[in-house]
C-alpha positions in Angstrom: -25.3 1.6 35.7 -21.8 1.4 36.5 -22.7 -1.6 39.3 -24.4 -3.7 36.8 -22.1 -3.0 34.1 -18.4 -3.7 36.3 -18.5 -7.6 35.8 -18.0 -7.5 32.1 -15.5 -4.7 31.9 -11.8 -5.4 31.9 -10.5 -4.2 35.4 -6.9 -5.5 35.5 -3.9 -6.4 33.1 -0.8 -8.5 33.3 1.3 -9.3 30.5 -1.0 -7.7 27.8 -4.0 -9.8 29.3 -6.8 -8.4 30.6 -8.8 -9.4 33.1 -12.4 -9.2 33.7 -14.7 -10.4 36.9 -16.6 -13.1 34.8 -14.4 -13.2 31.9 -12.3 -16.4 33.5 -9.5 -15.5 35.5 -7.6 -18.4 34.6 -6.2 -19.1 37.9 -4.9 -22.6 38.6 -7.6 -23.4 41.5 -10.6 -26.1 42.0 -13.9 -25.7 40.4 -15.4 -24.8 43.8 -13.1 -22.2 44.3 -13.3 -20.6 41.0 -17.0 -20.6 41.6 -16.8 -18.8 44.7 -14.1 -16.4 43.6 -16.6 -15.3 40.4 -19.4 -15.2 42.9 -17.7 -12.8 45.0 -16.3 -10.7 42.6 -20.1 -10.2 40.8 -21.7 -8.8 44.1 -21.5 -5.8 42.8 -23.9 -6.6 39.7 -26.2 -8.1 42.0 -26.0 -4.8 44.2 -26.3 -3.1 41.7 -29.9 -4.9 40.2 -30.9 -4.8 44.0 -30.7 -0.9 44.0 -32.6 -0.8 40.6 -35.4 -2.7 42.2 -35.6 -0.8 45.0 -35.6 2.4 43.4 -38.4 1.6 40.7 -40.2 1.0 44.2 -40.0 4.1 46.1 -43.3 5.0 46.2 -45.0 2.3 48.1 -43.2 0.1 50.5 -41.4 -2.8 49.1 -42.6 -6.4 49.7 -41.3 -8.8 52.1 -39.5 -10.4 49.7 -37.2 -7.5 48.3 -36.4 -6.5 51.7 -35.1 -10.1 52.5 -33.2 -10.2 49.1 -31.9 -6.4 50.2 -31.1 -7.9 53.7 -29.0 -10.9 52.7 -26.8 -9.5 50.3 -26.2 -6.6 53.1 -25.1 -9.5 55.0 -23.1 -11.5 52.5 -20.9 -8.8 51.2 -20.4 -7.5 55.0 -19.6 -11.3 55.7 -17.2 -11.6 52.7 -15.2 -8.2 53.4 -14.7 -8.9 56.9 -13.4 -12.0 56.5 -10.9 -10.6 53.7 -10.1 -8.1 56.5 -9.6 -10.7 59.1 -7.4 -12.3 57.1 -5.4 -9.5 55.7 -4.7 -8.1 59.6 -3.8 -11.6 60.2 -0.6 -11.5 57.6 0.0 -8.2 58.9 0.8 -9.4 62.2 2.6 -12.2 61.5 4.8 -10.1 59.5 4.3 -12.3 56.4 5.8 -10.7 52.9 2.7 -9.1 51.6 0.0 -8.5 51.4 -0.1 -5.4 49.3 -2.8 -3.8 51.1 -2.2 -1.2 53.6 -2.9 -2.1 57.4 -5.3 0.6 57.4 -7.7 -0.6 54.6 -7.3 -3.7 56.0 -8.4 -2.8 59.5 -11.6 -0.6 57.2 -12.2 -4.0 55.8 -13.0 -5.8 58.7 -14.7 -3.2 60.9 -16.9 -1.4 58.5 -18.7 -4.3 57.5 -19.4 -5.9 61.2 -20.7 -2.0 62.0 -23.1 -1.6 59.1 -23.8 -5.4 59.1 -24.5 -5.0 63.0 -26.6 -2.1 62.2 -28.8 -4.3 60.0 -29.0 -6.9 62.1 -30.4 -4.6 65.1 -33.1 -3.2 62.7 -34.3 -6.5 62.4 -34.6 -7.5 65.9 -35.7 -4.2 66.7 -39.1 -4.7 64.8 -37.9 -2.2 61.9 -38.0 -4.9 59.2 -41.7 -4.6 58.1 -41.4 -1.0 58.1 -38.4 -1.0 56.6 -37.9 1.0 53.0 -35.0 -0.9 51.8 -32.8 3.0 52.2 -30.3 2.2 54.9 -30.1 -2.0 53.2 -28.9 0.1 49.7 -26.6 3.0 51.8 -25.2 0.2 53.5 -24.5 -1.6 50.3 -22.7 1.2 48.2 -20.4 1.9 51.3 -19.5 -1.9 51.2 -19.0 -1.9 47.5 -17.2 1.4 47.3 -14.6 -0.3 49.8 -14.8 -3.7 48.0 -13.7 -1.7 44.6 -10.8 0.0 46.9 -10.0 -3.0 48.1 -9.1 -4.5 44.6 -7.5 -1.5 43.6 -4.8 -1.0 46.3 -3.9 -4.7 46.3 -6.6 -7.2 45.7 -6.2 -7.6 42.1 -2.4 -8.6 43.0 -3.6 -10.8 45.1 -5.9 -12.2 42.8 -3.5 -12.8 40.1 -0.4 -13.6 42.2 -1.3 -17.2 41.7 -0.6 -17.4 37.8 2.0 -18.5 36.4 2.4 -15.7 33.7 5.4 -12.8 35.0 4.6 -9.0 34.4 3.3 -6.5 36.6 -0.3 -6.2 37.4 -1.7 -3.2 36.8 -5.6 -1.6 37.6 -7.3 -0.5 34.7 -9.8 2.5 34.6 -12.6 -0.3 34.5 -11.7 -1.2 38.0 -13.0 2.2 39.0 -16.2 1.1 38.1 -17.2 -0.1 41.4 -16.1 2.5 43.7 -17.5 4.9 41.7 -20.9 3.0 41.7 -21.0 2.8 45.4 -19.9 5.9 46.3 -23.1 7.2 43.8 -25.4 4.2 45.1 -24.9 5.5 49.0 -25.0 9.4 48.2 -27.9 8.9 46.6 -29.5 7.1 49.4 -28.2 10.2 52.1 -29.7 12.4 49.8 -33.0 11.2 49.9 -33.1 11.1 53.1 -32.6 14.6 53.5 -35.8 16.3 54.0 -37.0 18.8 51.4 -36.9 22.6 52.2 -40.0 24.3 52.8 -40.6 27.3 50.5 -41.7 30.5 52.4 -43.3 33.4 50.4 -41.6 36.4 51.7 -43.3 38.6 49.3 -45.8 41.3 50.7 -49.3 40.4 50.7 -50.7 42.9 48.2 -54.2 45.3 49.6 
């Protein structure tokens, strides 16, 4: 629910104006760039919908269409975050003023999506796609979306809104925690579902 509602919740504020991912940021960019940016910010909602679909089908194997959708969504999130991490690392190496994102987070933005996306592709090549339940894809999506949200909290909103003509301090609102919290809850839920249940052992002595 946190992921589904996150695009509708105000996540940043500047000069008394609140911004939400699907509320129109008003950036001075072309229509295509604006659409791409809003699509990237709406990825958590798509992931939340995919998690709901996967959870509803836990008792029977998901169909190939749902597995393909989960894989495509995972690869889209992985590619977008790895690209952002690469750009941030390039700017840091060039000594540019900014970005307001730590080097450790920039490195994690680059490496973690490559690792998780690479494992997903390896599983497909290895023949696990037909037997997949989607659990790994949902786990990886949860981790990547948590990273997505942490990036926006750490400096992403400053980067996004820095092109506005208005002045004032940009600050993250409590609603910005919806994505990292939702992603971590998804990852934790999928990790918990992989733990085999403990078998109860009756230690009471048998009655004569």
